[in-house]
N, C-alpha and C positions, 0 to 999 in steps of 0.2 A: 504493499500499500503506500503511495507516494506522502510524504510527510507533508503535514500542514502546517508547519513551521515556515511561515512565509518572508521572516525577515528578523534583523536584530541589531544590537549593537554592544560595545563594550567601552565603557566610559569611565573616566577618573572622577574622584570625588573629595580632592583635598579640602580640608576645612577652610583652608585659607581663600577658597572661592567666595566664601560667604564673609569671613573675618576681615579678609582684606587689608592685612598689616602692611606697614611701609616697606617691609622686605620683599614685597611681590611685584613681578613685572606686570604691570597693569595691562600692557599691550598684549603679553602671553595669555593672560587670564580672559581677555577679550576674545581672542582667537579660538580658544577651548570652547567658550561659551557659543561662539558663531558656528562652530563645526557642529555641536550637539543640536543647536537650533535649527539647523538646516536638516540634520538627521532625522530629528522629530518630526519636521513637516513632511518629510518623505515617507516616513513609517506610517504615520496618520493616512497618508493617502492610499496605503494599502488596503485602508478599511479592516483592520483586524477584528476579530472577535474577542480576543483575549490579550493581554500584556502580562508577562511573567517577569520578574527581576530577581536575580539572584546576587545577594550582597552579604559581605561579612557583618558581623556584630563587633564593635570596639569594645569589647571586654565590659559592655554595659549592662545587658540583659541576661545573657547566656555565659556566666563565669562562675561566681562562687556557688550559686545554686545547681545548675545542671548545665552541661555543654555538650547538646546532641550533634552530630555531624550536619544534619539537615534539619531545619524546621521549615513547617509550612504555615503561613499565616490564614487562618480560616474566620477570623472575624468579620463582621459586615463592615468594619471601617477600620483604619488605624491612623493614630496621630502622634505628633511629636513636636519638637521644637529645637531650634539650634540658632545661635548667634542672632537672636531676635525674631527670627523667622517661624512662624508656626506651619506646620505640615498636617494636611489632611488628605487622605485618599479613600474611596470607596473600595471594598475588597469582594470579589466574587465569591461569597463564602461557600456556596453549593459547589461549584467547580473546586474550591480547594479542597474540601471534604472528599469528593470523588477522586481527586488526584491522590490524596493519601491512601484511600482505599485500594486503587489501582496499583499504586507503587508497593503496598502491601503484597499485592497478589504477585509482584515482579520481583520478591525477595529482598525489597528495600524496606527499611524500618524508619522513616522519617517521624519526627516529633511534630506535633502540631500546637499552635497557640491562637488564643482569641484576643490577647491583650498585649502583644509586644508592641514597643513603640518604634516608630520612623526617626530613625537618626540621619545625620548627613549623609551616611553611606547610601541611603535610597533618596533621601530628599534632594540632594544636589543635582544628580544625574536626572531625575524626573523633572526637576525645576528646569534645568538647562534645555531638556527636551521639548518642554512645553506641555508636558503631558498631563492633563487633569481629570482624564476619565478613570475608571476603576482599573487597579493593578493588583497582582497577587504576587507578594513578596514571599521568598524562599531564602531563608537565612543559612549562611554556610559557616561552619566554625573553621575560621582562618588563622586567628591569633592565639588560641590555647592549646598547647600540645596535651595529648596527642591528637592531630587534626586527620581528616581522612585524606587519602592518597589522591594524587592528581588522576591516577586510572579510575578510582572509584567515582571521584567528582565527574569525570567524562561519562562513565556507565550510568550515574544518576541522571545526567542529562539527556542521556540516550533514552532512558526509561520516561523520563517528562515528555518527550517528544512521541514517544509511541503513545502515551495516555492522551494527549491533545488530539493526536491524529485519529486515535479510536473513537473520540468524542465528535469529531468532526468540526474542530474548532481552529479557524485560521489564528495562528499565535504569532506574536511577536515576542522574542527572548532578548531579554537585556542581562547585562552584568555589571556590576560596579567593582571598581578598583583598578589598582595598576597605574603605572608599572613601579620600577623600583623606588623604594623609599623606606627609611628607618626612623619612623617617628619614636622619639623618646629615648633614643640611643645615642652614642658618641659618633655613629656614623651617618647622623642625620645630613650632613652636607656633603656626602660623597655617594649618591645613588649610582647603580651600576649601568651606565649609558650604552657601552659596548654590548654587553650580554643582552640589554634589552633589544637593541637594534638586531641582533642575531635572531632572537626570537621572533620579533615582529616581522622580519623578513621571510620565515618559514609560513607565518600567518597569512601574510600578503599574498603568498602563492597559494592560497586555499588549503595548505596543510595544517589544519585546526589539530587534528589527532597528535601533532607532534607535542602538544603540552603534557601528554602523558609521559613524556620521557624524563620529566624532571622530578627528581625526590626531595624529600622534606628538607635534606641537608643543603641542596643547591638553592632551593626557594628561600631559605632562611638566609644564606650566606649572599645572595644577591637582592635581598629585600623585596621579595616577589611572593610572599605568602598569600597575598591577596588573589593570586591567579587562579587559586582553587576556584573562584567564583567564574573565572573565564572558561577554566576547563568543563565547568557545568554547562554553560552556554554553548562550549563548542561541540560538547556531545549532543546537544538538542539540535544545533544548526547543521551538524554534519559538515563533510569535506566540501566547502564552497569557497570561492575568492571574495574577499571584501569589496564593497564598492568605494569604501571610504577607509583610507588610513592616514593618521595624522600623528606624528611624533613631535611633541612639543616639551623639551627638557627645561625645567627650571633648576635652581641650584640646590634643591632638596629634594625634587621629585620629577620623574620622568613622565609627563602627561602623555598617555597614548589614547587615541579614539579611533575605533573601527566600527564599521556598518556595513550590514548586508541588507540591500534594498530589494527584496524579492529575489526570484531565480531560485532553481530547485538544488537540494542538497545532493552531493554527490554526482555532480554533473558528468552527463555521459560524455566520454572520449573515445578516440579511435585506439584501442590498445594495440601494441607492438605485437602481442601474440594472442590473437583472438580464439574464440571457440570455433569449431568446425561448422561452418554454414551448411544446412541441408543440401543447397544446390551445388556444393563443393565436395560432396562424399565421394563420388567418383573419382573426380581428379585427386582428392587426397589419397584414395586407395590406390591409385597407379602410382602417385610418387613414393607412398610408402612402400610399395613392391620395389620400386627401384633403389631405394635405400637400404632394403634390407634382404631381397632375394636374389641371389646369384643368377638363377635361370631366367627371372624376368629381365634382369640387367642384360644378360646376352642376347635375349630377344630384341631388346630395344636397340641395342647397337648394330644388331643385323638389319632390321628394319623398323625405325622409330614410327612410321606411320601405322604399320600393321599392329605394332604395339599399342598405338593409342586406339584402334579400333576395337580393342578388346572391351573397352569401356565405353559407357553411354554418356558421350561428352558433346556438348554443344560446339558448334565451330569454332569459337574463340578459345575455348579451354584446350580443344584437341590441337589446335595451331600452337598455343602456348606450351603444351606438353612435349610435342614433336620437336620445338625448338629448345627447350629447357629455359623459357624466358621467365626469370626468375621475378624480375620487376613486375611483368604483366600479372603473373599468378598471384604476387602479395597484393597487388591493386585490385584485383577480384576478390579479395578478402581470404586467400589461403593462408594458413598459418606457416609463417615464414620459415620455420624449421624444417617442414617437409620437402619444398623444392630444394632448400640449402643442402640437406643431407643427400637427397637424390642427385643433385648435381656433383657433389664432391664425388660420389661412387662413379658416376658416368665419366666424368673427366679423368678420372683414375684410370679407367679402361680405354679410352680413346687413344689412337696414336698420336703422339706429339708431332706438331707441324713445326 
C-alpha cells in the first residue's frame, strides 16, 4: 500500500529564536524563520488530514517521574508557555488513541499523556511554520540516558507511517531539533559543523535511513542527541530527497532545516540489476545457456542464427542475441549479468583476430 505520508519537515527549535539575546545574529534568525514560513505555506497547500510532530522533551516533564522512549499526546488540547509566548494547539485525540492501539499491535509500547505541556521544542517550529490547526505531538526521549537507539526511532517512525496509511490519513510529518549543539556544557560554543555537513549531504541525497548508523556515543560526542526525533521522521517519510535543505550555522548551534513537499517515498528508479521481465524470459534462458552450457555455446559458435531460433524471440531480441549486443539487451531491461557472462564465454571460444 502506498504511504499516505505526503510531506514533512525537520526544523530547529533553539530557544534563542524567541528570547533573542544580543549574542544572536538577527539576520541568521530571520533567514531560519523565512525558510520555515515558506515550508509551512507549501505543506498547508498539500491539504493534509493530519499533522504529527516528533519532539524531544528538555528534561521538563519526562525526567524524575518517568522517561518513556516515546509518548503520544492524546488530550484534546495542549498548552504551554515560553519567553512570554503562550502556546495552544488542538489535538486529534481519537487519532492519538488509535495510533497508540495500532502501535501496540505492531510490538511498540509507547506511553500516552493527556496533560503534557507544549514547550519551545514544539512551540517554536509550529510558530515558524505558521501552523495553527490541530497537531499530534509525539515526545521522544533524547536527553535522559538510556535513550532509544536510532534504529528503534526509525522503526517507530515506520510504524507510525503504516498506521496513518491504514487509517487513510494524508499526513505531514514534522520533527523538531538539530543539528549540533551542547546546551549547558563547556562545549556550547563549539558545535560540530563538519560532522553535520556530512550527515546533511546524505539526507539531501534522499538517504534518510543513513541516520540509523549513528550510535549513542557518536550522537553525544557531536551534540546531536536530538537527531533521534529526525530518525523517527525519517522512518515515517521513507527514502525520498528533500525539496528544501538549508544549513545556517551560528556560534553555538548549527541550524538545519529540511522539507519534503509531496512526492512518493522510496521513489522508483531504474536499478542496475533489475528482476527478470516476463517478456525477456526466453532471451534470459538463451543467455544463461551460453554462460553455463558448453554444448549450447558450441552450437552458438557454429551457427548463431540457428541457436537463436531455438528460442521464441521477437526480432529485436533475436538480432541482439545473434550479435551479442550487450548495450541493446541491457536497454531492453535484461539483467546485465546474463549477457555479460554469456559474452565472456563466447569471446573466450572465438578465434582471436
